[in-house]
C-alpha positions in Angstrom: -16.8 12.1 -1.4 -13.3 10.4 -1.7 -11.0 9.9 -4.7 -11.6 6.1 -4.1 -14.9 4.8 -2.8 -16.2 1.4 -1.7 -20.0 1.1 -1.6 -21.2 -2.1 0.1 -18.4 -4.2 -1.5 -18.2 -7.9 -1.0 -15.7 -10.3 -2.6 -15.1 -14.0 -2.3 -13.4 -16.9 -4.1 -15.7 -19.9 -4.7 -17.6 -20.6 -1.5 -15.1 -18.6 0.6 -16.1 -15.0 1.4 -13.1 -12.7 1.8 -14.5 -9.2 2.1 -18.0 -8.4 3.4 -20.1 -5.3 2.9 -17.3 -2.7 3.0 -18.1 1.0 2.9 -14.9 3.1 2.7 -13.8 6.5 1.3 -10.1 7.3 0.5 -9.7 11.0 0.7 -7.7 12.8 -2.0 -4.1 13.5 -0.9 -4.2 11.4 2.3 -1.9 8.6 3.4 -4.2 5.7 4.4 -2.8 2.5 6.0 -4.8 -0.7 6.1 -4.0 -3.1 8.9 -5.2 -6.7 9.4 -4.3 -10.3 10.2 -3.3 -12.7 7.4 -6.4 -13.9 5.6 -8.5 -10.8 6.5 -8.6 -9.7 2.8 -6.0 -6.9 2.7 -4.5 -7.9 -0.6 -8.0 -8.5 -2.1 -9.0 -5.0 -1.0 -6.0 -3.4 -2.8 -6.6 -5.5 -5.9 -10.1 -4.2 -6.0 -8.8 -0.6 -5.7 -6.3 -1.4 -8.6 -9.0 -3.0 -10.8 -7.1 -6.4 -10.8 -10.2 -7.9 -9.2 -13.9 -6.9 -9.4 -16.4 -7.1 -6.6 -19.1 -9.8 -6.4 -21.4 -7.2 -4.8 -21.4 -3.4 -4.6 -19.1 -1.1 -6.5 -15.6 0.5 -6.4 -15.5 4.1 -7.7 -12.6 6.2 -8.8 -13.5 9.9 -8.9 -17.1 8.9 -9.1 -16.7 6.4 -12.0 -17.0 2.7 -11.6 -13.7 0.8 -11.6 -13.8 -1.9 -14.3 -10.1 -2.7 -14.6 -6.6 -1.5 -14.0 -5.5 2.0 -15.1 -2.4 4.2 -15.1 -4.0 6.6 -12.6 -3.7 3.9 -10.0 0.0 2.7 -9.6 0.7 -0.5 -7.7 3.8 -1.5 -5.7 3.7 -5.2 -4.8 5.4 -7.0 -1.9 7.7 -8.8 -4.4 9.8 -6.5 -6.5 8.8 -7.9 -10.0 11.7 -6.2 -11.8 13.0 -7.3 -15.2 16.3 -8.9 -14.3 18.0 -8.2 -17.6 17.3 -4.4 -17.4 19.2 -1.8 -15.3 17.5 0.4 -12.7 17.0 3.0 -15.4 15.7 0.4 -17.9 13.1 -1.0 -15.5 11.7 2.5 -14.7 11.9 3.6 -18.4 9.9 0.6 -19.4 6.9 1.7 -17.3 7.3 5.4 -18.2 7.4 4.6 -21.9 4.2 2.5 -21.6 2.2 5.1 -19.7 3.5 8.4 -21.1 3.5 7.6 -24.8 2.3 11.2 -25.6 5.4 12.8 -23.9 8.6 13.5 -25.8 11.6 11.2 -25.4 13.4 13.9 -23.5 10.4 14.4 -21.1 10.2 10.7 -20.5 13.9 10.5 -19.7 13.6 13.5 -17.4 10.8 11.7 -15.5 13.0 8.6 -15.1 15.9 10.6 -13.8 13.8 12.6 -11.4 12.3 9.6 -9.7 15.6 7.6 -9.6 17.0 10.6 -7.7 14.0 10.8 -5.5 14.5 7.3 -4.1 18.3 7.9 -3.8 19.5 5.5 -6.5 21.3 8.0 -8.9 24.5 6.2 -8.1 23.1 2.8 -9.1 21.3 3.8 -12.3 23.2 1.3 -14.5 23.0 -1.6 -12.1 20.8 -4.7 -12.7 18.5 -6.1 -10.0 21.0 -8.9 -9.1 23.5 -6.2 -8.2 21.1 -4.5 -5.7 20.2 -5.2 -2.1 16.6 -6.0 -1.2 16.0 -2.5 0.0 17.4 -1.0 -3.2 15.3 -3.3 -5.4 12.2 -2.2 -3.5 13.1 1.4 -4.0 13.3 0.8 -7.8 9.7 -0.6 -7.6 8.6 2.5 -5.7 10.3 4.8 -8.2 8.7 3.0 -11.1 5.2 3.5 -9.6 5.9 7.1 -8.9 7.4 7.8 -12.3 4.1 6.6 -13.9 2.7 9.7 -12.1 -0.5 8.0 -10.9 -3.1 9.9 -8.9 -3.2 7.1 -6.3 -0.3 5.0 -5.3 -1.3 1.5 -4.0 1.3 -0.3 -1.9 0.7 -4.0 -1.0 3.1 -4.7 1.9 6.1 -3.2 0.0 8.5 -3.4 2.9 7.7 -6.8 4.5 10.6 -8.6 2.8 13.2 -6.2 4.1 15.2 -6.3 7.3 14.1 -4.0 10.1 16.7 -1.2 9.5 16.2 -1.2 5.7 12.4 -1.3 6.2 12.5 1.8 8.5 14.8 3.7 6.1 12.7 2.9 3.1 9.5 3.9 5.0 11.1 7.2 5.9 11.8 7.8 2.2 8.3 6.9 1.2 6.9 9.4 3.7 9.2 12.1 2.4 8.2 11.4 -1.2 4.6 11.5 -0.3 5.0 14.9 1.5 6.8 16.4 -1.5 4.5 14.9 -4.1 1.2 14.9 -2.2 -0.2 12.0 -4.1 -2.9 9.8 -2.5 -1.3 6.7 -1.0 -3.0 3.5 0.3 -0.5 1.2 2.2 -1.3 -2.4 3.1 0.9 -3.3 6.1 1.0 -5.7 9.0 3.2 -3.4 11.1 1.5 -1.1 13.6 4.6 1.2 14.0 4.9 1.5 10.2 1.3 2.6 10.0 1.7 5.1 12.8 4.9 6.6 11.2 3.4 7.0 7.8 -0.4 7.3 7.9 -3.0 10.0 8.3 -5.6 7.3 9.0 -5.4 3.6 9.9 -8.3 1.3 8.8 -8.4 -2.1 10.5 -9.8 -5.1 8.7 -11.3 -7.7 10.9 -10.4 -11.4 10.5 -13.9 -12.1 9.0 -13.4 -9.6 6.2 -15.5 -6.8 7.7 -14.4 -3.2 8.2 -13.0 -2.7 11.7 -12.2 0.4 13.7 -10.7 3.5 12.0 -8.0 5.5 13.8 -7.0 9.1 13.0 -3.3 9.6 13.3 -2.8 13.3 14.2 0.9 13.0 15.2 3.1 15.9 13.9 5.3 15.3 10.8 8.0 14.4 10.1 7.8 11.4 12.4 10.9 9.9 14.0 10.5 6.4 15.5 12.9 7.0 18.3 11.6 10.4 19.2 8.0 9.3 19.0 8.6 6.6 21.6 8.5 9.3 24.4 5.4 11.1 23.0 2.2 10.4 25.1 0.0 10.7 22.0 2.0 8.0 20.2 1.9 5.7 23.2 -1.8 6.1 23.6 -2.6 5.6 19.9 -0.2 2.6 19.6 -1.8 1.0 22.7 -5.3 1.6 21.3 -4.6 0.1 17.8 -2.7 -2.8 19.3 -5.5 -3.6 21.8 -8.1 -3.5 19.1 -6.2 -5.9 16.8 -5.4 -8.2 19.7 -9.0 -8.3 20.8 -10.4 -9.1 17.3 -7.6 -11.7 16.8 -8.4 -13.5 20.1 -12.1 -13.5 19.4 -11.5 -15.2 16.0 -9.3 -18.0 17.5 -10.6 -21.6 17.8 -10.9 -22.9 21.3 -8.2 -25.4 22.4 -9.3 -29.0 23.2 -6.1 -31.0 23.7 -4.0 -31.5 26.9 -0.4 -32.5 27.2 0.2 -36.0 28.5 2.6 -36.6 31.5 5.6 -38.0 29.6 9.4 -37.5 30.2 11.9 -36.9 27.4 15.0 -39.1 27.2 17.4 -36.3 28.1 15.6 -35.5 31.4 17.5 -36.7 34.5 15.7 -39.0 37.0 14.2 -36.9 39.8 16.9 -37.6 42.5 19.7 -36.8 40.2 18.0 -33.6 38.9 17.6 -32.4 42.5 21.2 -33.1 43.4 22.5 -31.3 40.3 20.2 -28.3 40.9 22.4 -26.2 43.2 25.6 -27.0 41.2 24.6 -25.9 37.7 21.4 -23.9 37.9 23.0 -20.5 38.3 25.5 -21.2 35.5 23.3 -23.5 33.4 24.6 -22.1 30.0 28.0 -20.5 29.9 29.7 -18.7 27.0 33.4 -18.1 27.8 35.6 -16.0 25.5 33.7 -17.2 22.5 35.2 -16.4 19.1 34.2 -17.2 15.6 36.9 -16.8 12.9 36.5 -17.6 9.2 39.4 -18.1 6.8 39.1 -15.7 3.8 41.4 -15.0 0.8 42.4 -11.8 2.6 43.3 -13.6 5.8 41.3 -14.5 9.0 38.0 -12.7 9.6 36.9 -12.5 13.2 33.1 -12.3 13.1 32.4 -12.7 16.9 35.0 -11.8 19.5 35.1 -12.3 23.3 31.4 -13.2 23.7 31.0 -13.8 27.5 27.6 -14.6 29.0 26.1 -16.8 31.7 22.4 -17.9 31.8 20.5 -19.2 34.8 18.4 -22.3 34.3 15.0 -21.3 33.0 16.1 -17.9 31.9 14.9 -16.3 28.6 17.5 -14.1 26.8 16.9 -12.1 23.6 19.9 -11.4 21.4 19.5 -8.2 19.3 21.6 -6.1 16.9 21.9 -5.0 13.4 22.3 -7.4 10.4 25.8 -8.8 10.3 26.5 -8.5 14.0 27.0 -12.2 14.6 23.7 -13.0 16.4 23.0 -16.1 14.3 26.6 -17.1 14.4 26.4 -17.3 18.2 23.2 -19.2 18.0 24.5 -21.8 15.5 27.6 -22.4 17.6 25.4 -22.9 20.6 23.3 -25.4 18.6 26.5 -27.3 17.7 25.9 -26.6 14.0 28.9 -24.3 13.7 32.4 -25.0 15.0 33.7 -22.8 17.8 37.0 -21.1 16.8 38.1 -20.2 20.3 36.6 -20.3 23.8 33.8 -22.6 25.0 30.1 -23.1 25.5 28.9 -25.3 28.4 25.3 -26.5 28.9 24.4 -28.0 32.2 28.0 -28.6 33.1 29.0 -30.2 29.7 30.8 -28.8 26.7 28.6 -28.3 23.6 29.9 -30.6 20.9 27.7 -31.3 17.8 24.0 -31.1 17.4 21.6 -32.8 19.9 17.8 -32.9 20.5 18.4 -31.5 23.9 19.1 -28.2 22.0 16.1 -27.6 19.8 16.5 -25.0 17.1 13.9 -23.0 15.2 15.2 -21.2 12.2 13.7 -18.4 10.2 13.2 -20.8 7.3 11.6 -24.0 8.6 13.3 -27.2 7.6 10.5 -29.6 7.0 10.1 -32.8 4.8 7.8 -31.4 2.1 6.2 -34.8 1.4 5.2 -35.4 5.1 2.2 -33.9 6.9 2.5 -31.4 9.7 1.8 -34.3 12.2 4.4 -36.5 10.6 7.1 -33.8 10.6 6.6 -33.2 14.3 6.4 -36.9 15.2 9.9 -37.6 13.8 11.5 -35.8 16.7 8.9 -36.8 19.3 9.4 -40.5 18.6 13.1 -40.2 19.3 12.8 -38.0 22.4 10.0 -40.0 24.2 11.1 -43.7 23.7 9.2 -44.9 26.8 5.9 -43.2 25.9 3.2 -45.1 24.2 2.3 -44.4 20.6 -1.0 -42.7 21.8 0.9 -40.5 24.3 3.4 -39.4 21.6 0.6 -38.6 19.3 -1.0 -36.5 22.0 2.3 -34.5 22.4 2.3 -33.9 18.6 -1.3 -32.8 18.4 -1.1 -30.7 21.5 1.7 -28.5 20.2 0.3 -28.3 16.7 -3.0 -27.0 18.2 -1.1 -24.5 20.3 0.5 -22.9 17.3 -2.9 -22.7 15.5 -2.8 -25.8 13.2 -5.6 -27.8 14.7 -7.3 -28.0 11.4 -4.2 -28.5 9.2 -2.4 -31.4 11.0 -2.9 -33.8 8.1 -1.9 -31.2 5.4 1.5 -31.9 3.7 4.2 -29.3 4.2 4.4 -28.7 0.4 0.8 -27.5 0.5 1.4 -25.0 3.3 2.2 -21.3 3.3 5.5 -20.1 4.7 3.8 -19.0 7.8 2.1 -22.4 8.4 5.4 -24.2 7.8 7.0 -22.0 10.4 4.3 -22.9 12.9 5.1 -26.6 12.3 8.8 -25.8 13.0 7.9 -24.1 16.2 5.6 -26.9 17.3 8.3 -29.4 16.6 10.8 -27.5 18.8 8.4 -27.3 21.7 7.5 -30.9 21.4 11.1 -32.0 21.9 10.9 -30.7 25.5 14.6 -29.5 25.1 17.0 -28.4 27.8 17.7 -25.4 25.6 15.4 -23.7 23.1 17.3 -21.7 20.4 15.2 -19.4 18.2 16.8 -17.7 15.2 14.3 -15.0 14.0 11.6 -17.6 14.4 8.7 -15.2 13.4 10.6 -13.3 10.7 8.6 -14.8 7.9 5.2 -14.1 9.5 3.2 -11.0 9.3 3.3 -8.8 12.5 -0.1 -9.8 13.8 0.5 -13.5 13.4 3.8 -12.9 15.0 2.1 -11.4 18.1 -0.1 -14.4 18.4 2.8 -16.9 18.2 4.9 -14.8 20.6 2.1 -15.2 23.2 2.0 -18.9 22.4 5.8 -19.1 23.0 5.5 -17.2 26.3 2.6 -19.5 27.4 4.6 -22.7 26.7 7.8 -21.2 28.1 5.9 -20.3 31.3 4.8 -23.9 31.7 8.1 -25.6 30.7 10.5 -22.9 32.1 12.9 -24.1 29.3 16.1 -22.0 29.1 15.8 -20.1 25.8 17.8 -17.7 23.6 15.9 -15.8 20.8 17.8 -13.9 18.1 15.6 -11.1 16.8 15.8 -7.7 15.2 12.4 -6.7 16.7 12.7 -4.4 19.8 9.2 -5.1 21.1 9.7 -8.9 20.6 13.0 -8.8 22.5 11.5 -7.0 25.5 8.2 -9.0 25.5 10.0 -12.3 25.6 13.1 -11.8 27.7 14.4 -11.7 31.2 17.5 -9.9 29.7 18.1 -8.2 26.3 21.6 -8.7 25.2 22.6 -6.1 22.6 25.5 -6.8 20.2 27.8 -4.3 18.6 28.3 -4.2 14.8 30.5 -6.8 13.1 33.2 -7.7 12.3 34.6 -8.4 15.8 31.1 -8.1 17.2 30.7 -8.6 20.9 28.2 -7.8 23.7 27.7 -4.0 23.8 25.0 -3.7 26.5 22.7 -5.9 28.6 19.4 -4.7 29.8 17.6 -6.7 32.6 13.8 -6.7 31.9 12.0 -6.6 35.3 8.5 -6.6 33.9 6.0 -8.9 35.6 5.1 -12.3 34.1 3.0 -13.7 32.6 3.2 -11.0 29.9 0.9 -10.0 27.2 1.5 -7.3 24.6 -1.6 -5.4 25.7 -0.4 -5.5 29.3 3.1 -4.3 28.5 1.8 -1.2 26.7 0.1 -0.1 30.0 3.3 -0.6 32.0 5.4 2.6 32.4 8.7 0.7 32.6 8.1 -1.0 29.2 8.6 2.4 27.4 11.9 2.9 29.3 13.2 -0.5 28.2 12.1 0.2 24.6 13.9 3.5 24.6 17.1 2.0 26.0 17.2 -0.6 23.2 16.2 1.9 20.5 19.0 4.3 21.6 21.6 1.5 21.4 20.5 0.4 17.9 20.4 4.0 16.7 23.9 4.6 18.0 25.2 1.6 16.0 22.9 2.1 13.0 25.5 3.5 10.6 28.3 1.1 11.5 30.0 3.2 14.1 31.6 1.9 17.3 32.4 -1.7 16.3 33.9 -2.6 19.7 33.7 0.4 22.0 30.2 -0.1 23.4 29.4 1.1 26.9 
């Protein structure tokens, strides 16, 4: 018998079933991770555990008693921080402690607050208000608040998903250390396989249809280090097994594609004879960065963000640009797009200097820029109508619908952008970029707002479309696996200011690539270790320019 039990639990909203016939035991003292695609019911599951929702069928039990509502024995950490902005770190945590531990003396309550502020490493920030804290620090306050309530079970609903990769890894390590010291029962909702493997004793997968999927025991020794684990055969095998299972159930749930792309030519494509003549002259140096600098004027004088960035891409090459936050990755990308002035040096595309924005350089940002009052179809059509002036209206419509279907929006083409989730809006942005059939595709953390499993799906969509179009592409990312999966070369940037190229790794893995296929390829782990080692070397701000 577990501390938390689900007995034939089903839950839906209106006519839409979310969870179906779940039987699950959470063991006392264990760290359980729950993985699943968006829409599989992960948040509904944790709300049932917390008592914020009640089942339509079956029962949820805590220590053998039926859960009928929320209680202090089950502490919840949400994805958003939900802090009181007018209260300090100490005040936010004290508010929860005073509400739950009314029977304790004032001194005992204050000691609890101090203990858990120290446990999450925020003693130096005790008097700061949320607006003065980074995202990672705010989430640590939320974790400390849940811990200070001293619940028997801590329930975490994607508590790290809004953080950058480095902060996310550091906060995850802190959560694991707190759990080992405190030995509370923890249930973590996550969409990140690596996070689950680093933290959990068991991983429970939720299928897209809301049924319980496969359960994996994680017997890796603790403490677990992400970089060290990369070389461990047990980690590789378990990571491959979890990934393969999730990919299989995700693919099985996908709607079959019905549309085909019409044979139309964008306005920036050269006539065939000219394209062939230009081939030998520019293909090997299709995109050139020469002594590229970006310098901003500040009250303290000039600040050089990017310095001596030199890189040449062949036509049809895919390059990933990776590095820690603030290393200038996005600055390089926006200069390439013509959205940010070049301070010194030059960028040339297909023999011409980059000057200003142009549809031949399509950009996908982390936050999609859509017209909220237009439908998905209308947002994509704006660009398509300009790029394919000689195509018929029917052909342009086919282009729009083809790419919207490819990114999984076949059933949402007529939905307005204002009615879409962030993930759906990002899909529209990606479809719009593909539909422009650009000379250069620029992607700035394009999947950053999506859950990991949806990101996998769209990465494979991107690779499939790239394989067909062979468009030259640069993708800015902080995700090591994404960088390797997509790229012919991974370009690693040193820390800023004065960021530059620190190392370039050529990825000689066979194409077409799938995430499942790469996990079985021995060279994949070598490339992964190479990038992880570089990022770890620069993690704490060392070596601003002296990269190998």
